N, C-alpha and C positions, 0 to 999 in steps of 0.2 A: 721281311720274309726273304727278300733277295740276300740280305746280309747274312742271315742265319744259314741260308742255303749255301753261301759262299764259305762260311766258316766250317760247316759240316763237311763240305767237300775237301777243304784244305786239310782238315784233321782226319779225314777218312772215317768219320763217325758212322758211316753206313755199313762198316765191317767190324766184327767182333775184335779183330787184331787192333784196329785203330781205336776202338773204344777202350780196349785194355791199355794200350799205350798212352792214350789221352788221360785215362784215369791215373796211371802210374806217374806220368810227368806232371799232372795236376797236383797229385799228392806231394811230389818232390818240391814243386814250386811253392805250394802252400806251406810245407814244412820249412823251407828256406825263408819265406817271408815271415812266418810266425816266429821262427828262431831269431831273425834279424830284429824284429820289432820287440821280441822279448829281451834280447841282449841290449838293445839301445834303451829300452824302457828302464831296465835295471841300472844301466849306466847313469841315466838321468836321475833316477831315484837316489843312487849313491851321491851324485853331485849335490842334489838338494839336501840330503842328509848331512853331508860335510859342510854345507852352508849353514845349516841349522846348528850343527855342533860348533862351528866357528863363531857364529853369532852369539850363542849363549856363553861360550868361553870369553869372548871379547867383553860382553856386557858384565859378566861376573868380575873379570879382572879390573875393569873400569869402575865398577861399583866399589871394590876394595880400595882402588886408588882414590876415588872420591871420598870414601869414608875416611881414609887416612888424612886427606887434605882438610876435611872439615873438623876431624878430631884434633889436629894440630892447632887449628884456629880456635877451637873450643878450649883446649888446654891453656892457650895463651890468654884468652879473655878471662878464664876462670882464675888464672894466676893474678891477673890485673885486678879482678873483683876482689880477691882476698886482701890484696894490698890496699885497695881504695876503701874498703869497708872499715878500716881501722882509723880513717881520718876524714876530716871534713873537706869534701870535693871543692868547695868554694875557697878554700885556703891552701891549695896545693902549691908546692914549690914547683911552678911550671916548667922551667927549663930542665930540672933534674927528672921530672916525671916524663917530659918529652923524650929525654935521652934514654930513659928506661924503655919506653915504648919503642923507640927507634931500634934499640938493641934486639928486642924480641922480633920486630918485623924483619930485621936483616937475617935472622936465622931461618925465616920461613919465606921461601921465595913465592908462594902462592898469594901472599898478603898484599893487598894494595895499601892498606893503612890500619893503625890501631888508634882508637879514640875514646875519650872518656867525656860523659855528659852529665851535668848535675840534674836536679829534679825538675828544673825549668827548661831543660833542653839546651842549656849553653854549653859550648865546648870548653872544657877545662884543661884537656891535655890532648896531644896528637903526636903521632910519630913522624908527621911532616916536618920539614925544616922551619916552617913559619905557619902562624895561624892564617887560615883561609879568610876571605872577605866576609863570608857568611858563617857565623859561628853558632847560630841557634838552629837546631834540628828538631825542634818539638813537633813539627808537622810530619815528620817521617813515620811511616807505618810501624817500623820496629819500636820507636820511642813510645807512640801511642799504645802499642800492644803491651809493652812492659809496664807502663803507667797504669793500665787497666787490669792487668793480670798479675797476681802476686806470686806465681810459681817461679822457681829459681832455674828452670831448665833453659836450654839453649833454644833460640828462636832463629829460624832461617827465613828471610824475607825474600820477596820478588826481587828481580834485578832492578837496580836504580843507576842513574848517572851521578857520579860523584860531583858534589858542588866544589870540592877542592881542586880536582884535576880534570873533570869532564869525562873520565873513563867509565865504562860499564862494570859494575861491581855487584857482588852478592853479599848483602849484609848478614853477619852472623853475630848475634847479640845476646847479652844476659842482663838481668835486672840487678841493680845494686841497692841493697837495703841499708837503712840506717840502723844503729843499735836497737832501736825500738821496733824494728821490723817495717817501718815505713818506707816509702819510695824514695830513694836518695839519687837515683840516676841510672845510667846505662853504660855498660862496657861494650864497645863495638869493634869488630874486626871485619874488614871488607876483603873479599877474595876477588882477584881479577878475573874477569871473563876471558881475558887474553891468555890466562894460564891454561885454561881448559882448551882454548882454540889451539894454541901451540902444541899442547900435549896431544890432543887428538889428531893433529896433522901429521904426527910421527908415524901413524899407522898408514899402510898402503891399501887404500880402498878406492873403489870406483868413483867416478864423478857424481853418481846418484846414490851411492851407499851413504848411510847415515850413522851417526854416533851421537846419541842424545842424553842430556842430563836434565831430568824433570822433577818437579815436586809431586808428591802423591795425590795432590788435588788436581793435577793435569797441567800446572803451569810450567812452561818451557823456560829453563834457565839458560841452556845453550844447546843448539842442534847443529852439528856439522853436516853438510856444508852450507846451510841456509844463511841468508843475510841476517843482519841485526833486527829486522822488522819482525822476525818470528819469535824474538825474545819476549817473554812474558805473555805470549799468546796461550790460551787455555785449550788443551786437547783432551779434556775429560770425556768427550764423546768418542774418542778413539777406542778401537777394540782392545787396545792395551789396558784401559782402565775400565771398560765396560764388561770384558770377558776374561782377559788373561790373568790380570792381577786379583780378580775376584776369587780365584780357585787356588793360586800358588804364588810364591814369591820369586821364583825364577823359572824360566822355561823358554820355549820357542813356539812361534806360530807364524802363519802367512796371512797378511791382510793388506788392504789398500790403505796407503797412508793418508791421513786426513789433511796433512800439510800440502802435498802436491799431487795427490790422486795416483801415485805410483805404487804398484804392487811390489811388496818387499818381503823377504824372509827375515823375521825379527827374532832376536834373542833379547831377553830382559832379566834384570835382576834388582830386587828391592834391597836398599841398604838396611842393615840390621839396626843401626844406631839412630839414623836420621830419616825424616819423612821424605825420602828422595828415591828415585828409580833411575837406572841407566838402561838404555835400550840401544841395540845395535842392529842396523837394518841393511840387508844386501838386496840391490835392485834385481828382481827376478828376470826381467827381460834381458838385462846385461848378462846375467848368469846363464840364461839360455843361449844367447849368442856366442858366448865363450864355449859353452858345451858343444853347440853345433860345430864350431870351428875345430875343436879338439877331436870331435867324433867323425869328422868329414873323411878321414882315410878309411875308417871302418865302413862308413856308408858306401864309399866308392868300391871297396873290396866286395861288399855284399851285392851291390849292383852288378859288378862283373861277374860274380857267381850266378846270379839270376840270368844274366845275358848269355853265359855259357850254357846253362841249362836250356834256355830257349833255342839257341843255335843247334845243339845237340838234338833237341826235339824236332827241329825243322828238317834236319837231315834224315832222321828216322821216319818221320811222316812222309817225306818225299818217296822213300823206298816202299813204304806201306801203300801210298797212292798208286804206284806203278803195279804193285801186286793186285790191288783191288781193281784197278782197270781191266787187268787180264781176267780176273775172276768174274768181273761184271759181264764181260762179253760172253763167257761160258754160261753165266746165270741167265742172261738174256735169252740165249738159245733154249736152255732148259725150261725157262718160263713159258716161252712160246709153245714148246711141245706140251707143257702141262696145261696151258690154256686151252690148246686145241683138244686135249683129251677131256678136260673139264666141259668144254662145250659139247663134245660128242656125248658125254655122260648125261648132261642135261637134256639134250635132244632125245636121248634114249628113254628119259623118264617124263618128257613133257608131250602133251598133245599137240600136234602140229597146227591144228585149226584154232583152237581156243586158247592155248597157252597154259591151260590148266594141267594138273597131274594126269599122266595117261594111265592105262590099265595096269601096267607093270608097277608104277610107283604106287598106285592105289593098293595093289596086293601087298606090296612090301610094308606100307604104312599101316594097313589093317593088321597084318600079322604082328608087327612090332606093338601096336596099340593093345592087342589081345594079350600078349606077352607081358606087358606092363600091367594090365588089368589083373592078371593072375598074381603078380607080385605084390600089388597095392591093395587088391580086394575091391577096387572101384570099377564101375561099369564103363563100357564103351558103347556109344551110340552110332548107328549107321542110318543115314537118310538116303534113300533112293529117289530120284527125281526124274520125271518124264515130261517132255514138252507135249502139251495137249494138241491132238489132231495135227501133228507135224507133217503127216503125209499129204493132208489137204493144203498145208502151207506150201510145201514143195511144188504140188501140182498147180497151185494158183499163182505163186510168185516166181517160181523157178528155183533151180538148185543153187544158183549164185546168191539169191536173196536168202535161201534157206541156210547156206553157210554163214552169211552175215547175222542172221537171226541167232544161230547157235553161238557165234562169238559174243553177241550182246548178252545172251543169257549166262555165258561163261564169265563175262566180265562182272555181272551182277552178282553171281555166286562168289567169285573171288573177293569182291568188295565186302561181301557179308562175313567172310573168314578173316579179313584183316584184324590184326591185334588179338587174335585168338589162337588156340593150339589146333583148330580144325583144319582139315585138308579138303579142298574142293578138287574133284577129278571128273574127267569125262569118261564115263563107263562104257559108252559105245553108241554110235548113232545119235539119237536125240535124247539118250539117257545120261544123267549126271549123278554123282554120288558125293555125299558129304560125311566125313568121319570125324566124330567128336569124342576125343579121349576124355575119360573121367567125367562124362556127362550122364545124368540119370534120365529117366523117362520124361519128366516134366521140362527139363532144360532142352532135351532133344526135340520135343513137340514144339516148344516156343520157337526154337531155331528154325524148325521146318516151316512153321506158320510165317515167320519173318521172310523166309525165302519166297514162299508163295506170294506174300504181299508185295514184296520188292519187285517181282516180275509183273504183278498186276498194275502196280503204280507206274511201271515203265511205259505202259500203254503202247506196246509194240503192235501195229496194225495187223489184223488177222480176220479178214471178211468172212472166211470159211470156218471160223471157230464154232459156229452154231450157238453162240451166247448172244445175250441181249446186246452187250457191248462187244463190238467186233475187234477185240484185242487179244494178244497172245497170253496164254496162262499155262501154268505148270501144275502137276499133281505131285505130292510127295508122301512117302511112306517111311516112317521111322520105327527103329527097333533097338532095344537096349539089351546088353548081355554083360554079365560078369564072368569072366573066363575061369574055368577050373582046370585049364591045361589040356583039355580034350582036343583031339585032332579035328573033331567035327564043329569046333567053335566057329571057324571061318564060314563053313557051309551054313551053319544054324543062323548066324547073324545075317548072312546074305538073304536066305530064304525068308526070315522073319521080316526084313525090310521090303522084300518082293511082295509078300502077302499084304503088308500094309499099304504098298503102293497100289496093288490090284483093287483093295477096298476103296482107296480114295478114288479111283477111276469109276468103280461101280456106283459110288455115292454121288457122282456127277461132275468129277474132276474140279480143278481150280480150288483144291483144298489140301490139307495135310491130315493124315491118319497115323495113329500110333498104336504099336503092339508091344507087349512085354513078354520076356522069356518066362 
């Protein structure tokens, strides 16, 4: 509460000028903040879009590079297969064939080696200078695959470690058939993982940006910059395979990498000829850090603009507070005079003893109620009340006690009119009146009975009442009238209520009587 009051005083919100200025400066600040946020948001969206475009372009270009790499290996082993299919692999002229394979390998820098195996998995020729210690590879996945499958297409296997050199390689192989269509052996080309490692390192990328070559079954052949342990790991649960590649062969998306739980902006492209996919990923947190660093000058300028607006507002509000202070002093004097006039007006309309409406307010309210009755067509009820044997009360208890008695009766009648449109007034002496706008005969009579019962229940002592129970009572007469605009309406309703009151007294007092116009 104290803080809000301080803020209100500082901004002079208690004045129309202060509120107008606060509204204007608030709108200006809001517009500046919204504009700054919108500009920065657009800038970040452009940065993300550029990263997405860069990622997909990089993945597409590397997909083409990978396709060319594997196509060259495929053409090499296809050529070797055509040559090998015309001869018996077990009777090859090994030195000549080795030289032939070596010549092909020297033309293709991505190749680790070229090898020929017979139907039993024995190595019959190699592009290496000498035959390795282990020459039977019948246990390798690619050999088993071709022995069990008769199609003549290219098969790309998971990464293996070469038994000849110990290097990590990707086997690319084709089946060799004998003239009768039976399995005669395998022609194999191995592509160096280091070839992709060196090639991918040419690109300027962040420490946590990735460039990946994977099989479409989710097996990783190489992922830059991860260590060798990630090779042959299956990432088929990655969003790349569960979402992205399900609907398109190339595109971009943002997801958390399965490999290291880092959120990246990925671009991906599936190779057209081979069951491979290339994915390029940019670390989103690093992209954000770079964007913040590049956008820092704009943020500082925006902050300085906001600060300038605040300083300007502070100067303007200072002048407004000074004007408000001067106006407040004049307003206080005016309010004091208004309060005095209001108090005098209330005193002029209130009874000094009971605090109820006095005769003047009674007359004004009755006239207004009759005027409303004419407009609405609904009746007005007047209840005249007289304290029974009040002269005896004064004679026995004294005038001071009599005044207190009238105050008690006035308080009871006031309580009765709470939460209603009725007016309770002191009519004169020990007489009171109740005006009930829009009340019919039954409502007025019930109201009058309630007044009589309320005073009776108060049990104000009155030993000279002449009743069995020595308590104070009142008599009430009520009269209803629907005004037709006649000047005699006021007199008619008063006389009707007086007649009813007279009947109540005639019938023994301590009761309410009703008359209808």
